[in-house]
A tleap script that builds the chain and sets N, CA, C and O, in Angstrom:
source leaprc.protein.ff14SB
mol = sequence {
  NMET PRO TYR ALA ASN LEU LYS VAL PRO ALA
  ASP THR LEU THR PRO GLU SER LYS LYS ARG
  LEU ILE ASP ALA ASP THR GLY ALA PHE ALA
  GLY VAL TYR GLY GLU ARG ALA ARG ALA THR
  THR LEU VAL LEU LEU GLU GLU VAL PRO ASP
  GLY GLY TRP GLY LEU GLY GLY ASN ILE LEU
  THR ALA GLU MET LEU GLY ARG CSER
}
set mol.1.N position { -4.816 14.115 -11.680 }
set mol.1.CA position { -4.852 12.512 -11.982 }
set mol.1.C position { -4.623 12.284 -10.532 }
set mol.1.O position { -3.669 12.874 -10.025 }
set mol.2.N position { -5.612 11.251 -9.538 }
set mol.2.CA position { -4.670 11.208 -8.242 }
set mol.2.C position { -3.797 9.499 -8.830 }
set mol.2.O position { -3.921 8.590 -9.651 }
set mol.3.N position { -2.648 10.125 -7.344 }
set mol.3.CA position { -1.994 8.619 -7.550 }
set mol.3.C position { -0.983 8.228 -5.975 }
set mol.3.O position { 0.062 8.625 -5.459 }
set mol.4.N position { -1.950 7.327 -5.713 }
set mol.4.CA position { -0.737 6.539 -4.166 }
set mol.4.C position { -0.012 6.115 -3.987 }
set mol.4.O position { -0.274 5.931 -2.799 }
set mol.5.N position { 1.257 5.503 -4.156 }
set mol.5.CA position { 2.026 4.318 -3.759 }
set mol.5.C position { 1.989 4.348 -2.627 }
set mol.5.O position { 2.036 5.227 -1.767 }
set mol.6.N position { 1.870 2.973 -2.662 }
set mol.6.CA position { 1.835 2.342 -0.838 }
set mol.6.C position { 2.858 1.291 -1.387 }
set mol.6.O position { 2.905 0.752 -2.493 }
set mol.7.N position { 3.934 1.116 0.078 }
set mol.7.CA position { 5.063 0.083 -0.057 }
set mol.7.C position { 4.245 -0.937 1.601 }
set mol.7.O position { 3.465 -0.537 2.464 }
set mol.8.N position { 4.726 -1.916 1.452 }
set mol.8.CA position { 3.992 -3.183 2.133 }
set mol.8.C position { 4.517 -3.818 2.797 }
set mol.8.O position { 5.137 -4.349 1.875 }
set mol.9.N position { 5.040 -4.518 3.997 }
set mol.9.CA position { 4.994 -5.511 3.854 }
set mol.9.C position { 5.468 -6.747 2.574 }
set mol.9.O position { 4.406 -6.747 1.952 }
set mol.10.N position { 6.264 -7.644 1.909 }
set mol.10.CA position { 6.136 -8.654 0.955 }
set mol.10.C position { 5.701 -9.487 1.145 }
set mol.10.O position { 6.546 -10.100 1.796 }
set mol.11.N position { 4.471 -10.374 1.010 }
set mol.11.CA position { 4.223 -11.368 1.042 }
set mol.11.C position { 2.961 -11.058 2.319 }
set mol.11.O position { 2.401 -12.068 2.745 }
set mol.12.N position { 2.534 -9.705 2.903 }
set mol.12.CA position { 1.866 -9.622 4.191 }
set mol.12.C position { 0.192 -9.824 3.654 }
set mol.12.O position { -0.803 -10.082 4.332 }
set mol.13.N position { 0.311 -9.618 2.310 }
set mol.13.CA position { -1.362 -9.560 1.520 }
set mol.13.C position { -1.524 -10.168 0.532 }
set mol.13.O position { -0.875 -10.434 -0.480 }
set mol.14.N position { -3.202 -10.522 1.233 }
set mol.14.CA position { -3.984 -11.549 -0.492 }
set mol.14.C position { -4.420 -11.050 -1.275 }
set mol.14.O position { -5.010 -10.001 -1.018 }
set mol.15.N position { -4.384 -11.356 -2.140 }
set mol.15.CA position { -5.203 -10.382 -3.491 }
set mol.15.C position { -6.501 -9.855 -3.401 }
set mol.15.O position { -6.963 -9.174 -4.316 }
set mol.16.N position { -7.443 -10.234 -1.875 }
set mol.16.CA position { -8.186 -9.600 -1.750 }
set mol.16.C position { -8.273 -8.816 -0.812 }
set mol.16.O position { -9.082 -8.018 -0.339 }
set mol.17.N position { -6.804 -9.379 -0.545 }
set mol.17.CA position { -6.815 -7.901 1.142 }
set mol.17.C position { -6.140 -6.052 -0.433 }
set mol.17.O position { -6.390 -5.016 -1.050 }
set mol.18.N position { -5.377 -6.979 -0.110 }
set mol.18.CA position { -5.239 -5.929 -1.913 }
set mol.18.C position { -6.010 -5.276 -2.752 }
set mol.18.O position { -6.180 -4.133 -3.176 }
set mol.19.N position { -6.334 -6.107 -2.841 }
set mol.19.CA position { -7.798 -5.117 -3.858 }
set mol.19.C position { -8.339 -4.159 -2.490 }
set mol.19.O position { -8.038 -2.974 -2.635 }
set mol.20.N position { -8.983 -4.426 -1.369 }
set mol.20.CA position { -9.948 -3.856 -0.796 }
set mol.20.C position { -9.251 -2.136 -0.163 }
set mol.20.O position { -9.934 -1.143 0.085 }
set mol.21.N position { -7.816 -2.258 -0.047 }
set mol.21.CA position { -6.392 -1.541 -0.536 }
set mol.21.C position { -7.072 -0.060 -1.144 }
set mol.21.O position { -7.738 0.972 -1.060 }
set mol.22.N position { -6.393 -0.836 -1.682 }
set mol.22.CA position { -7.039 0.090 -3.963 }
set mol.22.C position { -8.691 0.485 -3.650 }
set mol.22.O position { -9.177 1.496 -3.143 }
set mol.23.N position { -9.148 -0.416 -4.031 }
set mol.23.CA position { -10.557 0.255 -3.156 }
set mol.23.C position { -10.618 1.383 -2.346 }
set mol.23.O position { -10.951 2.550 -2.552 }
set mol.24.N position { -10.220 0.764 -1.375 }
set mol.24.CA position { -10.777 2.311 -0.764 }
set mol.24.C position { -9.798 3.578 -0.952 }
set mol.24.O position { -10.339 4.613 -0.564 }
set mol.25.N position { -8.350 3.774 -1.506 }
set mol.25.CA position { -8.091 4.879 -1.712 }
set mol.25.C position { -8.522 5.440 -2.436 }
set mol.25.O position { -8.622 6.660 -2.298 }
set mol.26.N position { -9.142 4.544 -3.951 }
set mol.26.CA position { -9.897 5.299 -4.901 }
set mol.26.C position { -11.544 5.767 -4.560 }
set mol.26.O position { -12.387 6.580 -4.938 }
set mol.27.N position { -11.315 4.367 -3.324 }
set mol.27.CA position { -12.603 5.884 -2.710 }
set mol.27.C position { -12.493 7.340 -1.841 }
set mol.27.O position { -13.305 8.264 -1.797 }
set mol.28.N position { -11.089 7.182 -1.120 }
set mol.28.CA position { -10.917 8.200 -0.312 }
set mol.28.C position { -10.834 8.998 -1.392 }
set mol.28.O position { -11.624 9.920 -1.189 }
set mol.29.N position { -9.933 9.238 -3.150 }
set mol.29.CA position { -9.570 10.317 -3.578 }
set mol.29.C position { -11.017 10.547 -3.573 }
set mol.29.O position { -11.385 11.537 -2.939 }
set mol.30.N position { -11.920 9.831 -4.152 }
set mol.30.CA position { -13.236 10.155 -5.186 }
set mol.30.C position { -14.233 10.060 -3.709 }
set mol.30.O position { -15.084 9.176 -3.607 }
set mol.31.N position { -14.088 10.698 -3.023 }
set mol.31.CA position { -14.943 11.201 -2.265 }
set mol.31.C position { -13.976 12.557 -2.216 }
set mol.31.O position { -14.656 13.578 -2.325 }
set mol.32.N position { -12.152 12.873 -2.040 }
set mol.32.CA position { -12.225 14.500 -1.856 }
set mol.32.C position { -12.361 15.484 -3.142 }
set mol.32.O position { -12.268 16.710 -3.202 }
set mol.33.N position { -12.700 14.177 -4.497 }
set mol.33.CA position { -12.140 14.891 -5.812 }
set mol.33.C position { -13.598 15.463 -6.187 }
set mol.33.O position { -13.910 16.569 -6.626 }
set mol.34.N position { -14.543 14.120 -5.805 }
set mol.34.CA position { -15.915 13.563 -6.896 }
set mol.34.C position { -15.317 12.492 -7.417 }
set mol.34.O position { -14.121 12.224 -7.530 }
set mol.35.N position { -16.874 11.547 -7.912 }
set mol.35.CA position { -16.677 11.026 -9.117 }
set mol.35.C position { -15.734 10.634 -10.282 }
set mol.35.O position { -15.141 9.609 -10.620 }
set mol.36.N position { -15.878 12.131 -10.833 }
set mol.36.CA position { -14.393 12.114 -11.607 }
set mol.36.C position { -13.319 11.565 -11.900 }
set mol.36.O position { -12.924 10.959 -12.896 }
set mol.37.N position { -12.920 11.807 -11.027 }
set mol.37.CA position { -11.439 10.902 -10.556 }
set mol.37.C position { -11.651 10.132 -10.104 }
set mol.37.O position { -10.549 9.809 -9.661 }
set mol.38.N position { -12.939 8.756 -9.490 }
set mol.38.CA position { -12.658 7.466 -9.980 }
set mol.38.C position { -11.710 7.086 -11.191 }
set mol.38.O position { -10.541 6.721 -11.316 }
set mol.39.N position { -12.645 7.317 -11.914 }
set mol.39.CA position { -12.163 6.777 -13.487 }
set mol.39.C position { -10.681 6.636 -13.781 }
set mol.39.O position { -10.079 5.665 -14.240 }
set mol.40.N position { -10.071 8.259 -13.277 }
set mol.40.CA position { -8.812 7.393 -13.292 }
set mol.40.C position { -7.764 8.384 -12.295 }
set mol.40.O position { -7.130 9.380 -12.643 }
set mol.41.N position { -7.855 7.527 -10.528 }
set mol.41.CA position { -6.972 7.059 -9.860 }
set mol.41.C position { -6.663 5.966 -9.913 }
set mol.41.O position { -7.344 4.944 -9.999 }
set mol.42.N position { -5.168 6.190 -9.843 }
set mol.42.CA position { -3.577 5.271 -9.746 }
set mol.42.C position { -3.463 5.001 -8.430 }
set mol.42.O position { -3.290 5.963 -7.681 }
set mol.43.N position { -3.534 3.645 -7.862 }
set mol.43.CA position { -2.794 3.176 -6.869 }
set mol.43.C position { -1.614 2.501 -6.661 }
set mol.43.O position { -1.721 1.492 -5.964 }
set mol.44.N position { -0.709 2.728 -7.000 }
set mol.44.CA position { 0.678 1.642 -6.969 }
set mol.44.C position { 0.993 1.287 -5.490 }
set mol.44.O position { 1.245 1.926 -4.468 }
set mol.45.N position { 0.828 -0.411 -5.941 }
set mol.45.CA position { 1.037 -1.608 -4.014 }
set mol.45.C position { 2.567 -2.048 -4.745 }
set mol.45.O position { 2.970 -2.410 -5.850 }
set mol.46.N position { 3.097 -1.781 -3.447 }
set mol.46.CA position { 4.703 -1.760 -3.965 }
set mol.46.C position { 4.749 -2.630 -2.386 }
set mol.46.O position { 4.351 -2.108 -1.345 }
set mol.47.N position { 5.606 -4.756 -2.511 }
set mol.47.CA position { 5.962 -4.728 -1.957 }
set mol.47.C position { 7.772 -5.326 -1.571 }
set mol.47.O position { 8.582 -6.048 -2.153 }
set mol.48.N position { 7.753 -4.515 -0.240 }
set mol.48.CA position { 9.097 -4.240 -0.107 }
set mol.48.C position { 9.907 -5.801 0.612 }
set mol.48.O position { 9.632 -6.112 1.771 }
set mol.49.N position { 10.933 -6.706 -0.267 }
set mol.49.CA position { 10.949 -7.897 0.331 }
set mol.49.C position { 11.797 -8.010 1.859 }
set mol.49.O position { 12.575 -7.132 2.231 }
set mol.50.N position { 11.606 -8.782 2.352 }
set mol.50.CA position { 11.855 -8.041 4.089 }
set mol.50.C position { 13.800 -7.900 3.937 }
set mol.50.O position { 14.689 -8.351 3.214 }
set mol.51.N position { 13.668 -7.034 5.057 }
set mol.51.CA position { 14.869 -5.832 5.481 }
set mol.51.C position { 15.209 -5.314 5.042 }
set mol.51.O position { 16.301 -4.826 5.335 }
set mol.52.N position { 14.278 -4.890 3.576 }
set mol.52.CA position { 14.176 -3.945 2.929 }
set mol.52.C position { 13.717 -2.887 3.820 }
set mol.52.O position { 14.072 -1.754 3.494 }
set mol.53.N position { 13.198 -2.970 4.589 }
set mol.53.CA position { 12.357 -1.232 5.732 }
set mol.53.C position { 13.452 -1.276 6.461 }
set mol.53.O position { 14.121 -2.244 6.821 }
set mol.54.N position { 13.704 0.919 6.828 }
set mol.54.CA position { 14.343 1.113 7.592 }
set mol.54.C position { 13.732 1.944 8.629 }
set mol.54.O position { 12.915 2.796 8.280 }
set mol.55.N position { 14.063 1.781 10.002 }
set mol.55.CA position { 14.105 2.513 11.396 }
set mol.55.C position { 14.524 3.280 12.066 }
set mol.55.O position { 14.814 2.651 13.084 }
set mol.56.N position { 14.803 4.396 12.226 }
set mol.56.CA position { 15.856 5.265 13.579 }
set mol.56.C position { 17.561 4.558 12.660 }
set mol.56.O position { 18.573 4.288 13.307 }
set mol.57.N position { 17.472 4.418 11.311 }
set mol.57.CA position { 19.028 3.595 10.929 }
set mol.57.C position { 19.018 2.283 11.343 }
set mol.57.O position { 20.106 1.719 11.230 }
set mol.58.N position { 17.861 1.451 11.912 }
set mol.58.CA position { 18.223 -0.129 11.467 }
set mol.58.C position { 17.126 -0.760 10.938 }
set mol.58.O position { 15.916 -0.760 11.165 }
set mol.59.N position { 18.143 -1.490 9.894 }
set mol.59.CA position { 17.391 -2.314 9.459 }
set mol.59.C position { 15.667 -3.441 10.131 }
set mol.59.O position { 15.921 -4.062 11.163 }
set mol.60.N position { 14.532 -3.589 9.720 }
set mol.60.CA position { 13.282 -4.232 10.009 }
set mol.60.C position { 13.441 -5.357 9.226 }
set mol.60.O position { 13.835 -5.180 8.073 }
set mol.61.N position { 13.084 -7.143 9.840 }
set mol.61.CA position { 13.193 -8.212 8.862 }
set mol.61.C position { 11.231 -8.412 9.647 }
set mol.61.O position { 10.401 -7.814 10.332 }
set mol.62.N position { 11.338 -9.008 9.291 }
set mol.62.CA position { 10.472 -10.029 9.280 }
set mol.62.C position { 10.284 -10.617 11.271 }
set mol.62.O position { 9.260 -10.825 11.922 }
set mol.63.N position { 11.296 -10.681 11.549 }
set mol.63.CA position { 11.208 -11.575 12.675 }
set mol.63.C position { 11.218 -11.069 13.667 }
set mol.63.O position { 10.884 -11.508 14.767 }
set mol.64.N position { 11.850 -9.467 13.188 }
set mol.64.CA position { 12.322 -8.250 13.841 }
set mol.64.C position { 10.583 -7.823 14.204 }
set mol.64.O position { 10.026 -7.419 15.224 }
set mol.65.N position { 10.179 -8.096 13.031 }
set mol.65.CA position { 8.188 -7.063 13.350 }
set mol.65.C position { 7.569 -8.121 14.147 }
set mol.65.O position { 7.151 -7.728 15.236 }
set mol.66.N position { 7.362 -9.654 13.827 }
set mol.66.CA position { 7.070 -10.239 14.884 }
set mol.66.C position { 6.371 -11.589 13.338 }
set mol.66.O position { 5.880 -12.619 13.799 }
set mol.67.N position { 6.377 -11.536 12.566 }
set mol.67.CA position { 5.434 -12.393 11.747 }
set mol.67.C position { 6.780 -13.266 10.774 }
set mol.67.O position { 6.825 -13.325 9.545 }
set mol.68.N position { 7.621 -13.776 11.591 }
set mol.68.CA position { 8.642 -14.981 11.595 }
set mol.68.C position { 7.821 -16.485 11.579 }
set mol.68.O position { 8.460 -17.537 11.580 }
savepdb mol mol.pdb
quit
């Protein structure tokens, strides 16, 4: 079973954009493994809360990313 775990900043995606990401990843796996993989592809979208990201040892916040 193909599996993708996508981590995204919380509250940055609409239900429609989540669906598009899931469809795109599922389609990518089906493109590689064939259509038989579509029915068993698992895509997990995890929304990471503000301050739950780090880069280079620094905590990233929405404000630092220009989203506040």
